[in-house]
Each structure stands twice: as C-alpha cells, then as structure tokens.
C-alpha positions as CSV (number, residue, x, y, z in Angstrom):
1,M,113.1,99.6,101.7
2,N,112.0,97.0,104.3
3,Y,109.9,98.9,106.7
4,K,109.2,95.8,108.8
5,S,112.8,95.6,110.1
6,I,114.6,99.0,110.4
7,H,118.3,99.0,111.1
8,I,118.8,102.7,111.7
9,G,122.6,102.5,111.9
10,A,123.0,100.9,108.5
11,L,120.6,103.4,107.0
12,I,122.5,106.3,108.5
13,K,125.8,104.9,107.2
14,Q,124.2,104.5,103.7
15,T,123.0,108.1,103.8
16,V,126.4,109.4,104.9
17,I,128.1,107.5,102.0
18,E,125.5,108.8,99.5
19,R,125.9,112.4,100.7
20,G,129.7,112.1,101.0
21,I,129.9,113.6,104.5
22,E,133.4,113.7,105.9
23,I,133.9,111.8,109.2
24,S,135.6,114.9,110.7
25,R,132.4,116.9,110.1
26,I,130.3,114.1,111.6
27,C,132.5,113.9,114.7
28,K,132.4,117.6,115.2
29,F,128.6,117.9,114.8
30,M,127.8,114.8,116.9
31,K,130.5,115.6,119.5
32,C,131.9,112.1,119.5
33,T,134.9,110.1,118.2
34,E,135.2,108.2,114.9
35,Q,135.0,104.9,116.8
36,E,131.6,106.0,118.4
37,V,130.3,106.9,114.9
38,N,131.3,103.5,113.6
39,E,129.6,101.9,116.6
40,M,126.4,103.8,115.8
41,Y,126.5,102.5,112.2
42,S,126.4,98.9,113.6
43,M,123.5,99.6,116.0
44,S,119.9,98.6,115.0
45,S,118.4,101.2,117.3
46,L,119.7,104.5,118.7
47,E,118.4,107.0,121.3
48,I,115.9,109.5,119.9
49,E,118.1,112.5,120.4
50,V,120.9,110.9,118.5
51,V,118.6,110.1,115.6
52,L,117.4,113.7,115.7
53,K,121.0,114.9,115.4
54,W,121.6,112.6,112.4
55,S,118.4,113.8,110.8
56,K,119.6,117.4,111.1
57,L,123.2,116.7,109.9
58,L,122.1,114.6,106.9
59,E,119.0,116.6,106.2
60,Y,116.9,113.5,106.1
61,D,113.8,112.6,108.3
62,F,114.8,109.2,109.7
63,F,111.7,109.3,111.9
64,R,109.5,109.0,108.8
65,L,110.8,105.5,108.4
66,Y,109.3,104.6,111.8
67,S,106.0,106.4,110.8
68,Q,105.8,104.3,107.7
69,H,106.4,101.1,109.8
70,L,103.4,102.1,112.0
71,I,101.2,102.8,109.0
72,L,102.0,99.4,107.5
73,Y,102.3,97.2,110.5
74,A,100.4,98.8,113.4
75,P,97.5,100.8,111.9
76,I,95.0,102.2,114.4
77,K,91.7,100.4,114.1
78,K,88.8,102.6,113.3
79,D,86.8,101.8,116.4
80,D,89.9,102.2,118.6
81,S,90.7,105.6,117.1
82,E,87.2,106.9,117.7
83,K,87.4,105.8,121.4
84,V,90.8,107.6,121.7
85,I,89.4,110.8,120.2
86,N,86.1,110.8,122.0
87,N,87.2,109.6,125.5
88,Y,90.8,110.8,125.9
89,K,92.1,114.3,125.8
90,S,95.8,114.5,125.4
91,S,98.1,117.5,125.4
92,L,100.1,115.9,122.6
93,P,99.2,116.8,119.0
94,Q,96.6,114.6,117.4
95,F,97.3,113.5,113.8
96,R,94.2,112.8,111.9
97,K,95.6,111.5,108.7
98,N,98.3,109.0,107.9
99,I,101.2,110.2,105.8
100,Y,101.8,108.0,102.9
101,T,105.1,108.4,101.2
102,K,105.8,107.5,97.6
103,E,107.7,104.4,98.9
104,V,104.7,103.2,100.7
105,I,102.4,103.8,97.8
106,D,104.8,101.9,95.5
107,Y,105.0,99.1,98.0
108,V,101.3,98.7,98.2
109,L,100.8,99.0,94.4
110,S,103.6,96.4,93.8
111,K,101.7,93.9,96.0
112,I,98.6,94.4,93.9
113,N,100.4,94.4,90.5
114,R,102.4,91.2,91.4
115,G,99.2,89.5,92.6
116,E,100.6,89.0,96.1
117,M,97.5,90.7,97.7
118,T,94.1,91.8,96.5
119,K,92.8,95.3,96.8
120,S,90.4,94.2,99.6
121,E,93.3,92.6,101.5
122,I,95.3,95.8,101.2
123,I,92.4,97.8,102.5
124,E,91.8,95.5,105.4
125,R,95.4,94.8,106.4
126,Y,96.8,98.4,106.1
127,Q,93.6,100.3,106.9
128,I,93.9,102.3,103.7
129,P,90.7,104.0,102.7
130,T,89.1,102.5,99.6
131,T,89.0,105.8,97.8
132,T,92.6,106.5,98.6
133,L,93.7,103.1,97.2
134,Y,91.8,103.6,94.0
135,K,93.2,107.1,93.5
136,W,96.7,105.6,93.8
137,I,95.9,102.9,91.3
138,N,94.5,105.5,88.8
139,K,97.3,108.0,89.3
140,Y,100.4,105.9,89.7
141,N,99.6,102.8,87.6
142,S,98.8,105.0,84.6
143,I,102.3,106.7,84.8
144,K,104.2,103.4,84.4
C-alpha cells in the first residue's frame, strides 16, 4: 500500500470487488445511481461524509489510510506537540499515541531489512520512539 498517494476511489472499488458487493445494494445504500458510483471510483478524493458511508457499507475504516499517511509523512514534532498540549485547549479529542497498523510496521521494517534506511533514519524521519522500533524488530523480524 502506498500511503503517500491515496486514490480513495480506486481503493473503494478494489474493496467492493473483493467483498463482492452488488451494485444495486451500493446504489440503494448510497442513494445514488450506478453512474455516480462509477464516477466515485475514478475520483482520487471524496467528501468526508461519502467516505464515511463507504466505510460503513464495506465495513472498512478508510480513514485509517489517511491516519497512516499522517504518521508517515507529517508526524508532529515533539516540541510542537508539547506547545499544542500546554498552550492550547481544544474541545476536540486529543490523541496522545500514534496508531501503527501492521502495514506501517511492515513498511518500516522492510525499509530497514532492505537497507534502504537505517534505524536512526527511521526514528528521525517518522518520529517513531526508539523503544517502539526495537520492539517491532524483535517481535516481527523473529516471526519471519
């Protein structure tokens, strides 16, 4: 999975095919025509409410793809996160930990195993705590 460039329409279409969902069921659930569904498949971005409907219909969290993008390509710097927590009170929920999926862990470990990046480069670029990275290496590299 390429988290850098997310084409949500293509991913939705792929999930529909994998799950074998009938187009009539999709149209009824989404309250749209078959042509509109096909147009959504070709779009690289969709309105958030539409993505939410697709997530419910296909029982897949498409938003997690974007969360993984943020973890890999726009991590919060430690000094910035402290400023935000200490100086800014928001009514929105505050998430204290990153959520690392198996796909992200596999991606990071493959970079190390293929020699594309060092452990220190991974830690610096993706802001993954040192202990977390070493736990992944011990846990997941011993399985293979």
